[in-house]
C-alpha positions as CSV (number, residue, x, y, z in Angstrom):
1,M,28.8,55.4,46.2
2,H,29.1,57.4,43.0
3,P,26.2,56.9,40.5
4,L,26.9,53.9,38.3
5,S,29.9,52.9,40.3
6,P,30.4,49.1,40.0
7,A,29.2,47.4,43.2
8,L,32.5,45.7,43.9
9,Q,32.7,43.3,46.8
10,V,35.6,44.0,49.2
11,E,37.1,41.3,51.4
12,D,40.2,42.0,53.5
13,E,40.8,45.1,51.4
14,R,41.0,43.1,48.3
15,I,38.5,43.3,45.4
16,V,36.8,39.9,44.9
17,I,36.6,39.2,41.2
18,P,34.3,36.5,39.8
19,S,35.6,33.9,37.4
20,T,32.9,34.4,34.7
21,M,31.0,37.3,33.3
22,R,28.1,38.1,30.9
23,A,28.7,39.5,27.5
24,A,26.8,40.2,24.3
25,V,28.7,38.1,21.7
26,Y,28.6,38.7,18.0
27,R,28.2,35.2,16.4
28,G,27.5,36.3,12.8
29,I,25.5,38.7,10.7
30,N,22.6,40.0,12.7
31,D,23.4,37.4,15.3
32,V,24.3,38.6,18.8
33,R,23.8,36.4,21.9
34,V,24.1,37.1,25.6
35,E,26.5,34.4,26.9
36,E,28.4,33.4,30.0
37,L,32.2,33.6,29.4
38,P,35.4,33.4,31.4
39,L,36.9,36.7,32.4
40,P,39.7,37.8,30.0
41,A,43.2,37.1,31.5
42,I,45.6,40.0,31.6
43,G,49.4,40.1,31.2
44,R,52.2,42.4,32.1
45,G,51.4,46.1,31.7
46,E,47.7,45.4,31.2
47,L,44.5,46.2,33.2
48,L,41.3,44.4,33.9
49,V,38.4,46.9,34.0
50,R,34.9,46.3,35.2
51,I,32.6,48.1,32.7
52,A,30.0,50.4,34.1
53,A,28.6,52.0,31.0
54,C,29.1,51.7,27.2
55,G,27.4,53.6,24.4
56,I,26.3,51.8,21.2
57,C,28.0,53.4,18.3
58,G,27.0,53.3,14.6
59,T,30.2,51.5,13.7
60,D,29.3,48.7,16.1
61,L,26.0,48.3,14.3
62,K,27.6,48.4,10.9
63,K,29.9,45.5,11.9
64,I,27.0,43.5,13.3
65,H,24.7,44.0,10.3
66,T,27.2,43.7,7.4
67,G,29.5,40.9,8.6
68,S,32.6,43.0,7.9
69,H,34.3,41.3,10.8
70,S,34.8,37.7,11.6
71,A,32.9,36.0,14.4
72,P,32.9,35.6,17.4
73,R,33.7,39.0,18.8
74,I,32.5,41.4,21.5
75,F,32.0,44.9,20.3
76,G,31.5,48.2,22.2
77,H,34.1,50.9,22.6
78,E,32.5,54.0,24.2
79,M,33.3,52.7,27.6
80,S,34.1,53.6,31.2
81,G,34.4,51.6,34.4
82,T,36.6,50.7,37.3
83,V,40.0,49.1,37.4
84,V,39.8,45.8,39.3
85,R,43.2,44.3,38.5
86,A,46.6,45.8,37.4
87,G,49.2,43.6,35.7
88,E,52.8,43.5,36.7
89,G,54.7,46.7,35.8
90,V,51.6,48.9,35.9
91,S,52.3,52.0,38.0
92,K,49.9,54.6,36.6
93,F,46.7,52.8,37.8
94,E,45.5,50.5,40.6
95,A,42.4,48.6,41.6
96,G,39.6,51.0,42.4
97,D,40.6,53.7,39.9
98,R,37.7,55.1,37.8
99,V,38.7,55.2,34.1
100,M,37.6,55.7,30.6
101,V,39.3,53.5,28.0
102,F,40.1,54.2,24.4
103,H,40.4,51.1,22.2
104,H,42.7,52.6,19.6
105,I,46.0,54.4,20.2
106,P,48.6,55.2,17.4
107,C,52.3,54.3,17.6
108,G,53.4,57.9,17.3
109,D,56.4,57.1,15.1
110,C,55.2,56.0,11.7
111,Y,54.7,58.0,8.5
112,Y,51.0,58.5,9.2
113,C,51.6,59.6,12.8
114,R,54.1,62.1,11.6
115,K,51.5,63.5,9.2
116,K,48.9,63.4,12.1
117,T,46.6,61.1,10.3
118,Y,46.5,58.8,13.2
119,A,43.6,56.6,12.1
120,Q,45.7,55.3,9.3
121,C,48.5,54.2,11.6
122,P,49.0,50.4,11.5
123,V,49.1,50.3,15.3
124,Y,46.0,52.5,15.6
125,K,44.2,50.0,13.4
126,K,44.9,47.3,15.9
127,V,42.3,47.1,18.7
128,G,43.9,47.2,22.2
129,A,40.9,46.3,24.3
130,T,39.0,43.0,24.4
131,A,36.5,41.0,26.5
132,G,37.5,37.8,24.7
133,F,38.0,36.5,21.2
134,E,39.5,38.8,18.5
135,P,40.0,42.2,20.1
136,S,37.0,44.4,19.2
137,G,36.6,46.8,22.1
138,G,34.7,44.6,24.5
139,G,32.5,47.2,26.1
140,F,29.4,45.0,25.6
141,A,30.6,42.9,28.5
142,E,31.0,43.1,32.3
143,Y,34.9,43.1,32.1
144,V,37.4,44.1,29.6
145,R,41.2,43.5,29.2
146,V,43.1,46.7,28.3
147,M,46.4,46.0,26.6
148,D,49.7,47.6,27.4
149,W,50.0,50.3,24.7
150,I,46.5,51.4,25.6
151,V,47.3,51.5,29.3
152,D,50.4,53.7,28.4
153,S,48.5,56.3,26.5
154,G,44.8,55.5,26.1
155,V,43.3,55.2,29.6
156,V,41.9,58.4,31.1
157,R,41.3,58.7,34.9
158,V,37.8,59.9,35.7
159,P,37.3,62.4,38.5
160,D,34.9,61.4,41.3
161,H,32.4,64.1,40.4
162,V,31.9,62.8,36.8
163,S,29.5,60.0,36.2
164,F,30.5,57.0,34.2
165,E,27.9,57.8,31.6
166,Q,29.4,61.3,31.0
167,A,32.9,59.8,30.9
168,A,31.9,57.3,28.2
169,F,31.3,60.2,25.8
170,I,35.0,61.1,25.7
171,E,35.7,58.9,22.7
172,P,32.8,60.1,20.5
173,V,33.3,63.7,21.6
174,N,37.0,63.3,20.6
175,T,36.0,62.1,17.1
176,C,33.6,65.1,16.7
177,L,36.1,67.6,18.0
178,K,38.7,66.3,15.6
179,A,36.3,67.1,12.7
180,I,35.4,70.5,14.0
181,K,39.0,71.5,14.3
182,L,39.7,70.5,10.7
183,L,37.0,72.9,9.6
184,D,38.5,76.0,11.3
185,L,35.2,77.6,11.8
186,K,34.7,81.4,12.0
187,S,32.2,83.4,14.0
188,D,30.6,84.9,10.9
189,E,29.9,81.5,9.3
190,T,26.7,79.5,9.0
191,V,27.1,75.8,9.7
192,L,24.5,73.2,8.7
193,V,24.5,69.9,10.4
194,I,22.5,67.3,8.5
195,G,21.2,64.7,11.1
196,Q,20.5,65.5,14.7
197,G,21.1,62.2,16.2
198,P,23.6,62.1,19.1
199,I,26.6,62.5,16.9
200,G,25.0,65.3,14.9
201,I,24.1,67.1,18.1
202,I,27.6,66.7,19.5
203,L,29.1,68.1,16.3
204,A,26.6,71.0,16.5
205,A,27.4,71.7,20.1
206,L,31.2,71.8,19.5
207,A,30.7,73.9,16.4
208,S,28.7,76.5,18.4
209,D,31.8,77.2,20.5
210,S,33.2,79.0,17.5
211,G,30.4,81.6,17.6
212,A,29.1,80.5,14.2
213,T,25.4,80.3,13.5
214,I,24.4,76.6,13.8
215,V,21.5,75.1,11.8
216,G,20.4,71.5,12.4
217,S,18.1,69.4,10.1
218,D,16.5,66.1,10.9
219,L,13.4,64.0,9.9
220,Y,12.3,63.8,13.5
221,P,11.1,66.9,15.3
222,E,11.8,65.2,18.7
223,R,15.5,65.3,17.9
224,L,15.3,68.9,16.9
225,T,13.9,69.7,20.3
226,V,16.9,68.1,22.0
227,S,19.3,69.8,19.7
228,R,18.2,73.3,20.8
229,E,19.7,72.5,24.2
230,F,23.1,72.0,22.6
231,G,23.7,75.3,20.7
232,V,21.6,74.8,17.6
233,Q,19.9,78.1,16.9
234,H,17.9,77.2,13.8
235,T,16.2,73.8,13.3
236,I,14.7,72.4,10.1
237,H,12.2,69.6,10.0
238,A,13.4,68.0,6.8
239,A,10.3,65.8,6.4
240,E,8.1,68.9,6.1
241,E,10.3,71.8,5.2
242,D,12.4,72.7,2.2
243,V,15.9,72.6,3.6
244,A,17.5,74.5,0.7
245,K,15.0,77.3,1.0
246,R,15.5,77.7,4.7
247,V,19.3,77.6,4.4
248,G,19.0,80.2,1.6
249,E,16.9,82.5,3.8
250,L,19.5,82.3,6.6
251,T,22.4,83.0,4.3
252,D,21.2,85.7,1.9
253,G,20.9,83.1,-0.7
254,R,24.6,82.0,-0.6
255,G,24.2,78.6,1.0
256,A,25.9,77.3,4.2
257,D,29.6,78.1,4.7
258,V,30.0,74.6,6.1
259,V,27.8,71.5,5.8
260,L,28.4,68.5,8.1
261,V,26.9,65.2,7.1
262,A,26.3,63.4,10.3
263,V,24.1,60.5,9.0
264,P,25.1,57.8,6.5
265,G,23.7,57.8,3.0
266,K,25.6,58.5,-0.2
267,A,22.7,60.4,-1.7
268,L,23.3,63.1,1.0
269,I,26.7,64.0,-0.5
270,K,25.2,65.7,-3.5
271,Q,22.6,67.4,-1.4
272,A,25.3,68.7,1.0
273,M,27.3,70.0,-1.9
274,D,24.2,71.8,-3.3
275,L,23.5,73.3,0.2
276,C,27.1,74.6,0.5
277,R,28.0,78.0,-0.8
278,P,30.8,78.5,-3.5
279,G,34.1,78.3,-1.7
280,G,32.5,76.5,1.3
281,K,33.2,73.2,2.9
282,V,31.4,69.8,3.1
283,M,32.5,67.4,5.9
284,L,31.6,63.8,5.6
285,F,31.5,62.3,9.1
286,A,29.2,59.2,8.8
287,A,30.4,57.7,5.5
288,T,32.3,54.9,7.2
289,Q,32.2,52.3,4.4
290,H,33.7,52.2,0.9
291,E,31.2,52.6,-1.9
292,D,30.6,54.7,-5.1
293,A,28.7,57.9,-4.8
294,N,27.7,60.6,-7.3
295,F,28.4,64.2,-7.0
296,D,29.2,67.1,-9.4
297,P,33.0,67.4,-9.8
298,G,32.4,70.9,-11.1
299,A,31.2,71.9,-7.6
300,V,34.7,71.1,-6.3
301,C,36.6,72.7,-9.2
302,L,34.6,75.5,-10.7
303,D,32.7,76.4,-7.5
304,E,35.7,75.8,-5.3
305,K,33.8,73.7,-2.7
306,S,36.0,71.6,-0.5
307,L,34.9,68.0,0.2
308,L,36.5,66.7,3.4
309,G,36.4,63.7,5.7
310,S,37.2,62.9,9.3
311,Y,37.3,59.5,10.9
312,S,37.9,58.3,14.4
313,A,39.7,60.0,17.3
314,S,42.9,62.0,17.6
315,V,45.4,61.4,20.4
316,D,46.5,65.1,20.0
317,I,43.2,66.3,21.5
318,Q,42.8,63.5,24.1
319,N,43.4,65.7,27.1
320,E,41.5,68.6,25.7
321,T,38.5,66.4,25.1
322,A,38.6,64.9,28.6
323,E,38.7,68.3,30.1
324,L,35.8,69.4,28.1
325,V,33.7,66.4,29.0
326,F,34.7,66.6,32.7
327,S,33.9,70.4,32.8
328,G,30.2,69.7,32.4
329,K,29.9,72.5,29.9
330,W,27.7,70.1,27.9
331,D,25.8,67.5,29.8
332,F,26.1,64.7,27.2
333,T,24.0,62.3,29.3
334,K,21.0,64.3,28.2
335,L,21.5,62.5,24.8
336,I,20.9,59.1,26.4
337,S,17.3,58.0,25.8
338,H,17.5,54.4,26.7
339,R,19.6,52.2,29.0
340,F,19.8,48.4,28.8
341,S,21.5,45.9,31.1
342,I,23.8,43.3,29.6
343,E,21.0,40.8,29.7
344,R,18.9,43.1,27.5
345,A,21.8,44.1,25.3
346,I,20.1,42.6,22.2
347,E,17.1,44.8,22.7
348,G,19.4,47.8,22.9
349,I,21.2,46.9,19.7
350,E,17.9,46.4,18.0
351,L,16.6,49.8,19.0
352,A,19.8,51.5,18.0
353,S,19.6,49.8,14.6
354,H,16.1,51.0,14.0
355,P,15.9,54.5,15.5
356,Q,12.6,55.8,16.7
357,P,11.4,59.4,17.1
358,D,12.1,59.2,20.8
359,S,15.4,57.3,20.7
360,M,18.7,59.0,20.8
361,K,21.9,57.5,22.4
362,I,21.5,53.9,23.6
363,F,23.7,52.7,26.5
364,I,24.4,49.2,27.8
365,E,25.2,49.3,31.5
366,A,26.7,46.4,33.3
367,Q,25.2,47.6,36.6
368,A,21.7,48.5,35.2
């Protein structure tokens, strides 16, 4: 049996599916409970997938802690698992297939899709995977219902040689690759990635493929140690070192050609603009809530610095991302520091919400 393959019971060549499952249910601000629930029912064109692994994303945590979404819900969207039931009319997948599931897929026809800003598409904003209640991903459960438009374009078959953990990185890697492509990096450039958590390291790894010089900064030296395995050539311990001084030394005093902000915090925007050279680019990747922030508009106009943003995944690079993850060029499972079962999901959410020096990517695994 492949590592992390769901231990499905087989009887008369049919998969035996239970009637209930365990799930981590969001019941209100900072209130998540592990509960027993009925399995979600599927309809025509839909799939029922048994979840093997699901990463905890910062957007999941933001929703839990801010109450931005109504309760009850089941979050989790960086997920992979095994198809256990296919609805009427499904021909692309069958029970036993190993898959990774996106929870957002655009319509492909609206104004925003024509402009390739897929995350703004009204259909994309709808969530097409649920473990029950209002669709919210559902990966923090043992089973998830995948709706028809996701089945059509947002389910990726996982090769037997690829672990479910590695496959679950397809969605976050897609979001990072989208941002890197927008930057159009050159080999003679210096790229500073502020924050060397899992997302910062993925951004750095993908940026390194351009041949650019990659610099990573973080408050935790433990994270900088990990980042060196993912293409980061220069590391800055921001709690003890002068980041501006080090960046200046590495760029003949110009500043970084590109600064990627991979941690939330509006105060970092001005810092990133200051660390960027005239004519350079600042990419906001972790600013996922609306709020006011101060920065010098003259840096954009007089100094010709570009302030950019990138959010969520792009369907245009879905196949490219899957091939990259499946190739094993980067073993993203090395970013996983902790694994929790569904029963211990609240512990995992708590740790992800309060990162420690030794914590990186946190996974909830239905089979742990």
